[in-house]
N, C-alpha and C positions, 0 to 999 in steps of 0.2 A: 408600296415599299417599307413605309414608315411604319405600318403596322406589322409586317413582319420583322422589321428591325426591333420594336417594341418586344415582341414575343419571344424573340430570339434572348434578350438582354435578360426577359423574366426567368427565362428557363435555365439561364447560366448561372443564376440568381439563386435558383429552387436547388439546383444540383450541388451547390457550395453548402448552402445553410442547413442541409439535410442531415449530413454526419454529425455537425456540431449539436443541431439541435437532440440528435440519438443519442453524444455521448453524454449531454448535461440531462436528461431524463434518465439513463441508465439502461436505454434499451438496446445497447449495441452488444453484440454478442462476445466483444472484446470482454465484457465487464464479466463474464461467467467463467470463475476459473474454475478448470476443469478438476475431478478430483484426482491427486496425485499418488494415492495410497491404495496399492492393489488389493483385491481381496484375498483373505488366508484360502491357502488351498488345502483342501479335507486331508484328515490323517491316511494313510495307507490302508488298506485293509488288513487286520491282525493274523498273520499267517501261522499255524499250527505247527507243533515243534516237539518232539521228544527230546527229553535230554538226561544223561545219566551224571551224579555227582556224588562226591566225596564231602564229608563233613566233620568239622570238628567244634565241640560243643564245651563251653565252661559253664557248669551249672552250679547257682549258690543256693543251696539245701535250704527249704521253708523251715524244715526243722535243724534250725542252726546249731543248738546249744546240742543237742543229741550227736549231731556227725563231729562236731569239734570234739566231744569228749571220747568217740570212739578213733576218729583217725587224726586229730589235732588241727582240721580246717573245715568250714562248712561248704568247700569248693570240691566239687568233683569234676574230673577233666574225663570228655568222653570222645569217641570218633566213629564214624562208621560211613554209611551211604545208602543211595536209593535213587530213586527215577524220579520223571516229573514228566507231564505234558503240559505242555504250555499252549494258551489260546485256542482251548478245546472248545470252547462256545465263546464268540467275540474274546473278551480277555481274560475269560475263567482258566484257572490253572488247578491241577489235582497232582499230587503227589504223595509217594510212599516211601519210608525210608527205616533204617533199624540203626542205632545208636547204643554202643555199650561203654560205660561210665564205671570208673574204678579206683579206688583209694587203699591205703594201707594203715592200719592201726592195733590197736590191742582188742581182745576181748571183753566186754562191758557185763560185770556179773551184777551190778548194783546201779541201774542208770540214776535212781534217787539221791545216792552217794556219790556218784561218779567212780565208782571204784572199778578197774578193770584185772583181770586175773595174770595180766603178764604174757597169755599167748598171743603172739603175732596172729591177726587176721587179715583177709584180704577181703574188702567189703565192694559188691558187684550193683550196677542198677542197668540192665538190660531194657532197652525202651524202642516199641515199634510205635511208628506213627502213621496214620491216614488222613490226609487233611487236603484242604482245597481254598483257594481264596481269590481275589481279583486284584489283575494289575493295571496300573494306571500309568498312560502313556503320555511322554511330554513332548510336546511340539519342539521346543528350543533346543533340547536335550535328548535326542533319541536312543542315544547309546546307555540312558540311565532311565531305569522303570521302577519305582515306588511301587510297593503292593503289600497287601494285607490280607490274613485268613485265620483261618482256625481248622481244628480236628479233633480226632481222639487218640488215646492212649494207652498202649496195654504195656504194663510194666512188670517185671520181675527183679525184687531185691535178694541177694543172696551174702551170707558172709561164711567164710570157710577158713581154717587154719590147716597146713600141712602135718602139723603137730596132732591132730584130733583126726577121729574116725568120720568116713563118710557120713555116717548115720547122724554125727554131731552139726551135720551143717544145716544153717538157719536159712530158709527162703519164704519169701511174701509175694505173692502176686495183687496187684491191683490195677484197675482202670481208673482212667479219668480224660483231662481236656487240655486243649492248649490253646492258644491266641497268640499271634504274631505279625509282626510287621518287619519290612525290611527294603532294602536298595539292591536292584539287579544291575551290574555293571557289566556292558560288553567289555573286553579286553582285547579278543583277538576274533578274526571270522566266526569261529565257532566255539570259542571259550569264554566262559562269563564267571563273573566272582560275585555272591551275595552275601552280604553283611545284614544280619537279623538278629532281632530281640525278640524272645519268647516268654510267655510267663504259661509256666504248666501247674496244673491242679490233679494230685494224685492222693486224694483221702485216704488213710487208712480207714478199717471198721473199727468199730468201737469194740471196747473187750479186750482181749487177749490177741496180741501181734507180735511175731517173729520179730519184729526190728525195735531194737530197744529205745523207746522214747523218753526223754527227760521229760518228769512232771511238770505240766505248764508249759511244756514246748508245742508247737505245732505239729499235730498228728498227720503229715503229710510229707510225700517224698516227691513233690513238684517244686517249685522253686522260679526263679529267673535265671533264663538261659541267655548266654552271649553267643550265637554261633556265626560261623564262616564256612561258606559252602565255594567250592568250586566246581562247575558245571561243564560238559561237554555236550554240544549240539551233535546227537545221533542221526538224527533224521530230522527233515523239513517237508513240509506239504507244499509242492510247486502251484 
C-alpha cells in the first residue's frame, strides 16, 4: 500500500509540473500567436465593356508664336467624340475619336514681320485619333483607374474667310503621334469622367507649307492638350 501511495504522489507532482515546465521552455501552444492579418483577396477578373464618349480639348499649340500672331492666342478649343473598348484583353483598351478645334483671327500675309491684311479668318484643326493603352486597377480605390497609352493622329488644318473665294481657302494635311495619361473615375453605374493630359506631335513637312509659321517657331501642329471626357457604358460582357 505504501508503494501505491508513493506512486500516486509522484504522478500528481508530475501532472502539476508539466505545464509549468512547458511554459518556461516556450513549447506551449499558447505562446504561438496566430496570424491576425488575412491574405489579400485577388482582384476580380477585368470585364470587357464598350463605351461612347464626348470630349473637350484645350490645346496649347507647339507653334505658339505663329498661332498667337494669327488668332491672338496659342490656345485652341476643340470638341468631339468617339468610342472605346475597355479591357479588350486583360486591362488593354482601344479607342478612336474625332475632334474639331477652331479659333478666329486675321489673315497673315507676312509671318516674318507679323503683318496681317485685316481680313477675318477662321482657323480650324480637325483631328482623328486611333489609340490604345493599359489601365491600372487600384485595390483600395476601385472607382478610380489610372491609364496611359499612345496612338496615331491624322489632322487637317484649314483657314478661310467669308470675304474670300472658296479657292482661296488654305489647307494642310499632316499625320503624327500622341502619348497620353489620365485618370478614369466612375461617377454613376454606367457613367464615367476621364481627365487626361496629351502631348501631340504633328510635324509639318520641310519646304513650302500652307500654314503661316513664323521663322524660328516650331513647325508642328501638335502641342500639349488637356482633355475632359464623359463616357457612357453602352455594353458590358456578362
